[in-house]
ZALOBA-211492 format. One record per residue (C-alpha): residue number from 1; x, y, z. Coordinates in pm, whole numbers, plus 32768, in hexadecimal, padded with zeros to 4 digits. Layout:
BEGIN
(NUM (X Y Z))
...
END
This chain:
BEGIN
(1 (8002 8001 8000))
(2 (812E 80E2 7FF6))
(3 (80A7 8198 7EBE))
(4 (7F52 81D3 7F50))
(5 (7EF7 8315 8022))
(6 (7D9F 8333 80B4))
(7 (7D2D 8489 8079))
(8 (7BDC 848B 8122))
(9 (7BD3 841F 828E))
(10 (7AE8 848B 83A4))
(11 (7B63 847C 8507))
(12 (7ABE 8490 865C))
(13 (7AA8 8609 8617))
(14 (79A0 85C9 84FE))
(15 (788A 85BB 8610))
(16 (7791 84A8 85DC))
(17 (7842 844B 8499))
(18 (79AD 83E4 84C4))
(19 (7A27 82C2 8597))
(20 (7B9C 82C2 8554))
(21 (7C7C 8327 8673))
(22 (7DA0 83F9 8600))
(23 (7EAB 8325 86B1))
(24 (7E1A 81E1 8630))
(25 (7DE5 8252 84BF))
(26 (7F46 82DB 84A5))
(27 (7FDB 81AB 8543))
(28 (7F12 80D7 8449))
(29 (7F91 81AC 8328))
(30 (80EE 8175 8396))
(31 (80B9 7FF3 83B0))
(32 (802C 7FEA 8257))
(33 (8153 80B5 81C8))
(34 (8089 81DE 8165))
(35 (8170 830A 8130))
(36 (8067 8408 817E))
(37 (7EF8 8437 8205))
(38 (7DF8 853A 81F5))
(39 (7D00 8593 82FD))
(40 (7BC8 8645 8281))
(41 (7ACE 866A 839E))
(42 (797E 86F1 835C))
(43 (7960 8863 8378))
(44 (7A7D 88A2 8463))
(45 (7BED 887B 84A2))
(46 (7BFB 883D 861B))
(47 (7CDD 8719 85F8))
(48 (7DD8 87B2 8508))
(49 (7EF7 87ED 85FF))
(50 (7EC5 8698 86B9))
(51 (7EC3 85EB 8561))
(52 (7FF8 869C 84E2))
(53 (80CA 864C 861C))
(54 (8050 84DD 8629))
(55 (8080 84A5 84B2))
(56 (81EE 852B 84CC))
(57 (822C 845D 8604))
(58 (81BB 8320 853C))
(59 (828B 8379 840C))
(60 (815A 83CC 832B))
(61 (8142 8513 8268))
(62 (801A 85C7 82E3))
(63 (7F30 866C 81E6))
(64 (7E42 8764 8294))
(65 (7CE9 8797 8201))
(66 (7B78 87AF 8245))
(67 (7A37 873E 81A1))
(68 (7979 888B 818A))
(69 (7806 88C6 8177))
(70 (77BF 89A0 8049))
(71 (7691 8A93 805A))
(72 (75C3 8A5F 7F17))
(73 (75CB 8BDB 7EE2))
(74 (7665 8CC4 7FD8))
(75 (76E9 8C79 812F))
(76 (7612 8D9B 81A5))
(77 (74D1 8CFA 811B))
(78 (742D 8C48 8242))
(79 (7307 8BA5 8198))
(80 (728B 8A42 8156))
(81 (7192 8974 8219))
(82 (7276 8853 825D))
(83 (73E3 8861 82C2))
(84 (7443 8779 8198))
(85 (73BC 8889 80B1))
(86 (74B0 897F 8149))
(87 (75FF 88EA 80C6))
(88 (76BC 87F6 7FF4))
(89 (7822 876F 8033))
(90 (7985 87A8 7FAD))
(91 (7AD4 8747 801F))
(92 (7BF6 883E 8033))
(93 (7D66 87D0 8087))
(94 (7E85 88B5 80D5))
(95 (7FB3 887C 7FE5))
(96 (8091 8989 8092))
(97 (808D 8A87 81A8))
(98 (7FB9 8B77 80EA))
(99 (7EBB 8A6F 80B5))
(100 (7EB6 8A16 8221))
(101 (7E7E 8B8E 827D))
(102 (7D66 8BA0 8186))
(103 (7CC6 8A6F 821B))
(104 (7CCD 8B13 836C))
(105 (7C2D 8C51 82DD))
(106 (7B12 8B85 821E))
(107 (7AD8 8AB9 835C))
(108 (7AB6 8BF5 843C))
(109 (79D7 8CA1 8338))
(110 (78FC 8B69 8312))
(111 (78AB 8B8B 8485))
(112 (7895 8CFE 84AA))
(113 (77EC 8D67 835D))
(114 (7759 8C23 82C3))
(115 (76C9 8B60 83DD))
(116 (756F 8ADE 8391))
(117 (7534 897D 841C))
(118 (76A6 8941 83CC))
(119 (77DD 8A23 83A6))
(120 (77CF 8A77 8227))
(121 (78A8 8B20 8133))
(122 (7844 8B9D 7FCF))
(123 (78D6 8BBD 7E80))
(124 (793E 8D35 7EC2))
(125 (7A19 8CB5 7FDA))
(126 (7AA7 8B9F 7F07))
(127 (7B16 8C9C 7DF0))
(128 (7BB6 8D7B 7EE7))
(129 (7C69 8C77 7FC4))
(130 (7CC2 8B65 7EC9))
(131 (7E2F 8B99 7EBA))
(132 (7EFF 8A79 7F48))
(133 (7DDB 8992 7F4D))
(134 (7D7B 8850 7EA3))
(135 (7C09 8820 7E61))
(136 (7B61 86BF 7E56))
(137 (7A01 86C9 7DD3))
(138 (796A 8626 7F08))
(139 (78A5 84F9 7F61))
(140 (7749 8494 7EDA))
(141 (76CC 85D4 7F90))
(142 (77B5 86AC 7EB8))
(143 (7726 8789 7DA4))
(144 (77A7 86C5 7C7B))
(145 (773E 8575 7D02))
(146 (75DA 8603 7D63))
(147 (75B6 8681 7BFF))
(148 (761A 852D 7B78))
(149 (7535 846B 7C65))
(150 (7410 854C 7BD7))
(151 (747C 84F8 7A73))
(152 (74E8 865F 7A2E))
(153 (7635 8634 797C))
(154 (7623 879C 78FF))
(155 (7614 8829 7A5E))
(156 (7735 8742 7AD1))
(157 (7806 87BB 79BD))
(158 (77BC 8924 79FD))
(159 (7822 88FD 7B6C))
(160 (7958 8835 7B10))
(161 (79BC 8942 7A17))
(162 (7983 8A4C 7B1A))
(163 (7A6F 899E 7C12))
(164 (7B77 895B 7B02))
(165 (7B75 8AC9 7AA8))
(166 (7BC7 8B1B 7C10))
(167 (7CAB 8A00 7C73))
(168 (7D3D 899A 7B25))
(169 (7E09 8854 7B3E))
(170 (7DCA 885F 7CBD))
(171 (7C60 87E3 7C8F))
(172 (7C18 866A 7C9F))
(173 (7AD6 85A1 7C84))
(174 (7AAD 84C4 7DB7))
END
């Protein structure tokens, strides 16, 4: 498994969603010979420092990220009858210090400006704070996958083109 790097892991900091303990998951990555591991907890980065230190201790390169909630329009729009109508998912990974700092900014703004059922960002913030970040399209709750599940290939392509325009070669389909 030395050539495999898991880029979408939720830890105990993904409340009600993640079950991996940071110490255990980094030890397992080392045992399996993974050169690196990404932690992408839902909507927050509370475990980033603990993960970084523990991964280094275990000889695994830490990749800091988060699976963000994306507001369908603006982070300031607080509408929608159900919480599932209020966001989709996308995953951002820091590829350098600038990216890490931008993750911190996005995480903070998602809580202070975008919170509606969940801490959310929007595309305006992505445009402003994309430097140093890699974008993964997200899980089945991501915009592209949601459009595909609704048989709307044109919308999926439009969204993918939007992300490719911002992130260029740093945009990946998950």
